C-alpha positions as CSV (number, residue, x, y, z in Angstrom):
1,M,93.1,118.1,106.2
2,K,89.4,117.0,106.2
3,I,88.1,120.4,105.7
4,I,90.5,120.9,102.7
5,L,89.3,117.8,101.0
6,R,85.7,118.5,101.8
7,Q,86.1,121.9,100.1
8,T,87.8,120.3,97.2
9,I,84.9,117.9,96.6
10,L,82.2,120.5,97.0
11,F,84.2,122.8,94.5
12,F,84.2,120.0,91.9
13,L,80.6,119.0,92.6
14,M,79.8,122.7,92.0
15,L,81.5,122.7,88.5
16,L,79.9,119.4,87.5
17,P,76.6,120.8,86.0
18,F,78.8,123.3,83.9
19,V,81.2,120.7,82.5
20,S,78.4,118.4,81.6
21,Q,76.6,121.2,79.9
22,A,80.0,121.9,78.0
23,Y,80.4,118.4,77.1
24,A,76.9,118.1,75.8
25,S,77.5,121.3,73.7
26,Q,80.6,119.8,72.2
27,V,78.8,116.6,71.2
28,S,76.0,118.5,69.4
29,S,78.6,120.7,67.6
30,E,80.3,117.7,66.2
31,L,77.1,116.0,64.7
32,P,75.9,116.2,61.0
33,I,72.9,118.4,60.9
34,F,70.5,115.3,59.9
35,S,71.5,114.1,63.7
36,L,70.1,117.4,65.3
37,I,66.9,118.6,63.8
38,Y,63.7,117.6,62.0
39,D,63.6,119.4,58.7
40,E,60.9,119.2,56.1
41,Q,63.2,120.3,53.4
42,R,65.9,117.6,53.9
43,D,65.9,114.4,51.8
44,P,65.8,111.2,53.9
45,Y,67.3,109.1,51.1
46,A,70.5,111.4,50.7
47,D,70.8,111.9,54.5
48,G,70.1,108.1,55.0
49,R,73.2,107.3,52.4
50,K,75.4,109.7,54.5
51,A,74.1,108.2,57.8
52,L,74.8,104.5,56.6
53,K,78.5,105.6,55.4
54,L,79.3,107.1,58.7
55,A,78.0,104.1,60.5
56,E,80.0,101.8,58.4
57,E,83.1,104.0,58.9
58,T,82.7,104.2,62.7
59,H,81.3,100.7,63.3
60,R,77.9,101.9,64.7
61,K,74.3,101.3,64.0
62,V,71.8,103.9,62.6
63,L,69.0,105.0,64.9
64,I,66.4,106.4,62.7
65,E,64.1,109.0,64.9
66,V,60.9,109.7,63.2
67,G,58.9,112.8,64.2
68,G,58.6,116.7,63.7
69,D,58.6,120.1,65.3
70,W,54.9,119.7,65.7
71,C,55.4,116.8,68.1
72,S,55.5,117.8,71.8
73,W,57.1,114.6,72.9
74,C,60.0,115.0,70.3
75,H,60.9,118.0,72.0
76,V,60.6,116.4,75.6
77,L,62.9,113.8,74.2
78,D,65.5,116.3,72.8
79,R,65.3,118.2,76.0
80,F,65.9,115.0,78.0
81,I,68.9,114.0,75.9
82,K,70.4,117.4,76.2
83,D,69.8,117.4,80.0
84,H,71.4,114.0,80.5
85,P,75.0,114.0,79.1
86,Q,75.5,110.5,79.8
87,V,72.5,109.4,77.7
88,E,73.6,111.7,74.8
89,S,77.0,110.3,74.9
90,R,76.0,106.8,74.8
91,L,73.4,107.5,72.2
92,H,76.1,108.9,69.7
93,E,78.7,106.4,70.5
94,I,76.5,103.5,69.6
95,F,74.4,104.9,66.9
96,V,74.4,107.4,64.2
97,V,71.3,109.3,64.6
98,L,69.1,110.1,61.5
99,K,66.2,112.5,62.4
100,V,63.4,112.0,59.6
101,N,60.7,114.6,59.4
102,I,56.9,113.5,59.4
103,S,54.3,116.2,59.0
104,D,51.4,117.3,57.0
105,S,53.7,119.4,54.6
106,N,56.1,116.6,54.0
107,D,55.2,113.1,55.3
108,N,58.1,111.4,53.5
109,V,55.8,108.4,52.6
110,E,57.9,106.8,50.2
111,F,60.9,106.6,52.6
112,M,58.6,105.5,55.4
113,R,57.2,102.6,53.3
114,A,60.4,100.4,53.9
115,F,59.6,100.6,57.9
116,P,57.1,99.0,60.0
117,R,54.2,101.4,60.8
118,A,54.8,103.7,63.9
119,H,52.1,104.1,66.2
120,G,53.1,107.4,67.8
121,Y,56.0,109.8,67.8
122,P,59.0,110.1,68.2
123,H,59.5,106.6,67.0
124,M,62.8,104.9,66.5
125,Y,64.2,102.3,64.1
126,I,67.4,100.6,64.0
127,T,69.3,99.6,61.2
128,D,72.7,97.9,60.6
129,S,75.2,100.0,58.6
130,S,74.0,98.2,55.3
131,G,70.5,99.5,56.2
132,T,68.9,96.3,57.3
133,I,66.2,97.0,59.8
134,L,66.7,95.2,63.0
135,H,64.4,96.8,65.4
136,S,61.3,99.2,65.6
137,Q,61.2,101.1,69.0
138,D,58.2,103.0,70.6
139,T,59.8,105.7,72.6
140,A,56.9,105.4,75.1
141,D,58.8,102.4,76.5
142,F,61.5,104.8,77.7
143,R,59.0,106.5,80.0
144,E,58.4,105.9,83.6
145,N,55.9,108.0,85.4
146,K,55.1,109.9,82.3
147,K,58.9,111.1,82.2
148,Y,61.7,109.7,80.1
149,S,63.9,107.5,82.2
150,E,67.8,107.5,82.1
151,Q,67.7,103.9,83.4
152,R,65.4,102.7,80.6
153,F,67.6,104.3,78.0
154,N,70.8,102.8,79.5
155,A,69.1,99.3,79.5
156,F,68.2,100.0,75.6
157,F,71.9,101.0,75.0
158,D,73.2,97.9,76.9
159,R,71.2,95.9,74.6
160,W,72.6,97.5,71.3
161,E,76.1,98.4,72.4
162,N,77.8,95.4,71.4
163,K,75.2,93.5,69.4
164,N,76.9,92.4,66.1
165,E,73.5,92.0,64.0
């Protein structure tokens, strides 16, 4: 009996990475394009209106992630989120993510004037569903020993999960 139980547990543990990866792929496939990529051709005002509408309809806040394809830490953050399905799930349960490109070819300076200055990238801003800025977040605060930390992201999520500001 113990052998069968042990084998069953081992079998499910071996499947876990595949299930997590499949879940992460499903979450990504259901997101709007403005939540997935930095695109210098996208209009942050139009995307922002869509993000605010979605946030209002789903009772979430908007997390604006500013960066670009040129930004190595932006790629590290994307990979970290994809590799940590619980982080990805909580991120999209609490926030509508809006990625805004900042680059030499399109710095979106007019859009960014409404926000406090970012001192590094990627940088995050949180707004309520009406667009009021609630918080400016340096993503370096999520790092521990030069790596993004699941615990630090969870503490951040805990802070914003039920906050009705």
